[in-house]
N, C-alpha and C positions, 0 to 999 in steps of 0.2 A: 425143533430144527428151524433155523432161520430161512425164510423164503428167499429165493434168488431174485425175485422181483417184488418190490413193495410200492404200493400206490397210496398216497395220502392226499386228501382234499384239504384245502385251506379252511381254517375255522370259520371264516366269514363267507365261504363259498356257498352259493345258492344250491338248492337241491337239483336244479336243472342245468343252469349255466355254471360249469365247473372250472375251478382254478386249482391245480394240483401239482404234485411232484411225483415223478416216477424214478425210483431208486433201484439200481442194479448192484446188489451187494458184492458180487464177485469181482467187479471192476471198480467198485466204490465210485460210481458215476451217477449223477442225478440229472434227469431231463425235466425241465419245467414244461407244464402243460397248461393250455392247449399247444400243440406243436405239430410240425410236419416231419415225416420221414424223408430222408434224401433218396431220390429215385436213382436206380442204376440199371445198366444193361450189361449182362454177364458179369455183374459185380463191380463194374466201373462206372463212376459218375460220367455221363456222356460228355465228350470233348475235353475232359480234364484228366490230368495225371496226378500222381501222389503229391508232387511239389505244389501244384495249383490248389490242392485241397487244404494245405496247412493253414493258410490265413482265413479259411472259410469256417463258419459256425456249423460244422457237420458233426453231429453226435449220434443220431439214430439212423442207420442206413438200411434200406430195404433191398434184399437180394432175392431174385426169383429162381427157383430150382429148375424150372423147365428150360431155362436158357443155358444150363450146364449139361443137359442131357443130349446124347447122340442117338442115332437110330438104333444102334445095337448095344454099344458099351457106354455106360455113364462115366462122366469125368469125376470119378471119386478117388483118384490117386493123389490125395493131398495129406501126407503124413503129419504136417504141422497145422492142418486145419485151414479154413477159409480166410481167417483174419490175416495170417502171415502171407498167404498166397496173394491177397488183394492189397497188401500194404495198408491195411486198416486195423492195425493192432489195437489202437486206442478207441476205435468206434464200437458202438453197440450194433451188432448185426441181427436183423430180423429177417428170417427166411420164410417165404411162402412158396407154394407150388407154382401158381400161375401169376402172370403179370397183369395187374388190374387195369393198366393203361391199354394194353394190346389184347385184351381178352376177346376172343371171338370163337365162333362155333368151329370146332376141330373135327370131332367125330362123336358118336354117342358114348355115354358112360354106362357102366354096368355096376352091379353090386360088388364086383371084384376089382375093378380098376377105374381110374380117372384118365381120360384121354387128354394129352397135352401136346403142344406144338414144340418139338425139340429142334435142335439145329439141323438134324438130318431128316425131319419129317415127323409124322405123328408117332407118339410113344405112349405106352400104357403105364401109368404110374399106379403101382399097387401099394398097400400099406407096408409090405416088406421092402420095396424099393425106396419108399419114403424114409423108413428107418435106416436103411443103408446110407442114404444121402445125409441125413441129419447126423449120423454117427461119424461120417467122414468130414463133414464141414464144421461141426461143433459150433453152431450159431449161439448167440446169447439168448435168443428167443426163436421158436419155430411156430408156425401156424399149422393147424391140423388140415387134412385134406377136406375139400368141400366140393359138392356137386352143384356148381353155379350154373344157373339156367342161361344158356346163350341161344336158345331156339328163337327163331323169328316168330313162330306161332306156338303157343303152349296151352295146355289144359290144366285144370285144377289138380288132376291126378299127378301130373308132372311135378308140380310144386310140392305135393305131399311126399312123393318119392325122393325129391331133392333133400328135404328135411330129414327123412328117415336114413338115407344113405350117409349124409354128413354126420349124423349122430353115431351111426354104426362105425364109420371110419374114425371118428373122434375117439371112441372107446378103444379101438385098436392102436391108434397113435399114442394115446395116453399110456397104455401098458408099456410100449417101447420107450416113450420119453422118460418115464420114471426109471427104467433100467439105465438110460443114458444120462439121466440127471439134467435134462434140458427143459426149461419152462415152456409151456404151451399156451398160445392164444387160440381160442376156438371160434370158428365161424358161426355166426347167427344168420340163418337163412329165412326163407319164407316168400321172397320175391314180392308179388303184388297181392298176396293173400294175407290179410290182417290176422286171421285166426292162426294160420301156420307160423307167422312171425312171432306171435305170442307163445305158441307151443315150443318153437325152436329156442326162443330166449329162456323160457322156464326150464326146459329139459337140459339145455346146455349149462345153465347156472348150477344145476345139481352136480355137475362134474367138477373134479378138482383141477381147475385151470387157473392160470394167472392173469388172463385178460380175454377180451373178446374182439372179434372182427365183425362189425355190422355190415353185411353185404347189401349195398344199394345200387349195384351196377345195373344199368339199363333202365332205370326208373326216371320218369318225367319230373322236371323241377317243380312243377305246380303241386305234385302229390308227395314230395319228399318228406315234409314235416310229419305228415300222417303216418308214413311207414317207419320213419326213424323212431318216433315215440312209441309205436307198437313194440319195437324191440327194446329200446333203452328203459322204458317204464317197467320192464320185467327183468332187468339185469341188476345185480347187486351194486350198491353205491361204491363199495371199497375196491373195485377192480377197474382197470383202464379199458376204454372202448376205442378201438381203431375203426375208421369207416373207409370203405371202398366205394367210389362213385361220387365223392365230394371233393374234387380237386381244384375247382375254380374258386376265386375269392368269394363270390356270392354263396356258393354251396358250402364252403368252409364256415362262413358266418351262420348259415342255416343249421349246419350240424352242431355248432357250439350252442346255439339257442335251444337245441334239443338233446343236450347231454353227451356230445361226442368230445373225446379228449385228443385223439391223434388222427392225422390225415396223411394220405400219400402225397408226396411232393412232386408229382409228375407235371404240375402246371409250369414249373420253371423250365423243364425240358421241352414241353410243347411250345412255350413262348420262344425259346432259343431256336427250335427247329423251324419256326416261321419267321425268323429274323427279327424278333421283337424284343424290346427291353422293357422290363416291368418298372413302372414309375408310380403306381398307385400307393396311397398312404391310408392310414386308418387312425381314428380318434383325434388326438391333439395334433398329430403330424399332418392329417388331412386338412385341418383348419389352417395350418401355416403354409401348406404347399400351394394351394390354389389351382392345382392341375386339373384339367377336365378330361384327361385320358387315363386309362388303366395301363396301357402299353403304347410304345411308339414303334412304328415299322421302319427299321433301319434300311430296308430295301428302297424306301421312298426317295426319289431323286432330290426332294427338297432339302435333305440332310447333306447333300454333297458339298455344301458351302457352310455348314453349321459347325463351328469349331468349339462349341461348348461341350462339356462332359454329358453323359447320359442323365446324370442327376447330381446336382451340385451338393446335395446333402448326403450323398451315399459314400460310405467308407470302403467300398470294395476296391479291388485292384484296378479294375477297368476305369473307375471314376476318380480314384485318388492319385493316379499317375500324373495327369489324367489323359485318357485316350478320348479323342473327340468323336462326336457323332459322325463327322465327315470321314474320319479315318476308318471307323468301323463300317460305315457304308461302303467305302472303297474296298475293304477286306472282303465283305460279302460279295460285292460286285465282281471281284477278281477271284472268287472262290478260294481264298486263303484260309487255312485252318485256324489262324489266329482269331478270325472274326467270331465263329461260334464259341471259341474258348473264352474270349472276353465277355460275350453275351451270357454264356452259361454261368460264369463266376459271378457276374452281376445279378442274374436272376435268382440264383440260389441264395445269395446274400439278401436280396430284397424280400424274398419270400419269408426268410427268417425274421427280418425286421417287421414284416406285416404281423407275424405271429407274436412277436414281442409286444407290439402295440396293442394287440388284442388282449394279452395278459394284463397289461397296465390298465386297460379299459375295464376289465372285469374287477380288478383290485379296487378301482375307483367307483365301482357300482354304477357305471354308466354305459355298459356294453350295448343294451338294446337301443339307447338313444344314438350311440355312435354307429350302430349297424344301420339304423334307419337313415341317418345322415349320409352314410356311405352309399346306400342303395339309391338314394335320390341324386346324389352327386354324379355317380357314374352311370350314364345311360348306356345300356348294351347296344352295340351296333353290329351290322352284318360282317364287319371286319375284325370282330373280336377273336381271340386266340382259338376258341372252340370251333370256329367256322373255317379254320385254315387247314389246308392239306399238309399235315406234318411231315409227309414224305418228300415234299418238294422244296422245303425251306423258303416257300413263297417266291421262288424264282419266276420272273415273268416269262411267259411262253416263248418269246423271241430270244431270250437269253438262256433258256434251260439247257444245261449240258450235264455232265456227270456230277451228281450232287455229292456234297461232303458228308461222310459218315452216314450214308443211307443204310438204315437197318433192315 
């Protein structure tokens, strides 16, 4: 029987740095890897509607199940499935239980259920409820339930329990997914314990899954490479690996150096929420651009009289019209919804261009050199996207009013 998800590495692809294609047979769609999933909130790309999405390179969309749950009754009344409901009929939908960007400690988990943050409060996600959601939504790919550690303080027994629970839930999810004919990506756990990462990878690889989610949430950047390799070195070469916790450009590059194929695309959303436009380049594009910044802060008053587009080389709607930096600064300052809309469309487009440049670099066998040049070129500062309060849209204290689209 033909698999619903097929992953192929390029013939000249190195064993660690991977250049591949991910083919979804039922929709006859192919995603080039490395790539980013498009981030959503309740199934919608933040600030954008269906018409805004048409000119954007959106292929693989990440949907979080906990955002559709209510306190008592789940939002499972979708007779035509989630694709039709979200006007994403042509997209590949990847569904996971929890949001990797907003993952925080909710309540304790048990062997019977996973605690999640629903729209109405804390909800208990059981394997039976997971199967009901997947059956109603009919995603192209679903991730198994995982006991991700969100504790501020933990002990080694907690990590072992996390791996054991995730494997137990995976077995239950697999039984249901085969009945529903939905491909499964399995979580690879282990947190900060190398031995448990190796055990989780090896035991998960023994299951009949179509891909893996390497969980790196909450880990320090300096130790990432060590933990990634503990997982990826023990996974089969012929199946894709998605990573959580590697959303910034530097971490994406580190993930690719250690065998990761797919990443969550929440960086575009975080940049937009802070009023920033992505302008960083990679490889040959970096050499031509000469820019010294990864992003520009459109809240900065210096752009009030800047009538140039965000990026003269960008082909997105915001830059090709073009809408000037001064105009977008004015929109943010006036709290107009068009401001975040233009920024989000630009940032999604630019993140895709970044991944395309990475693929070209791998094909040219110069990725590590380009990665080193990128790291040296962009010095991290305290004003980088990761340091910004994403709930405030970087609104200055004296101007803070009701924020747009506050989640």
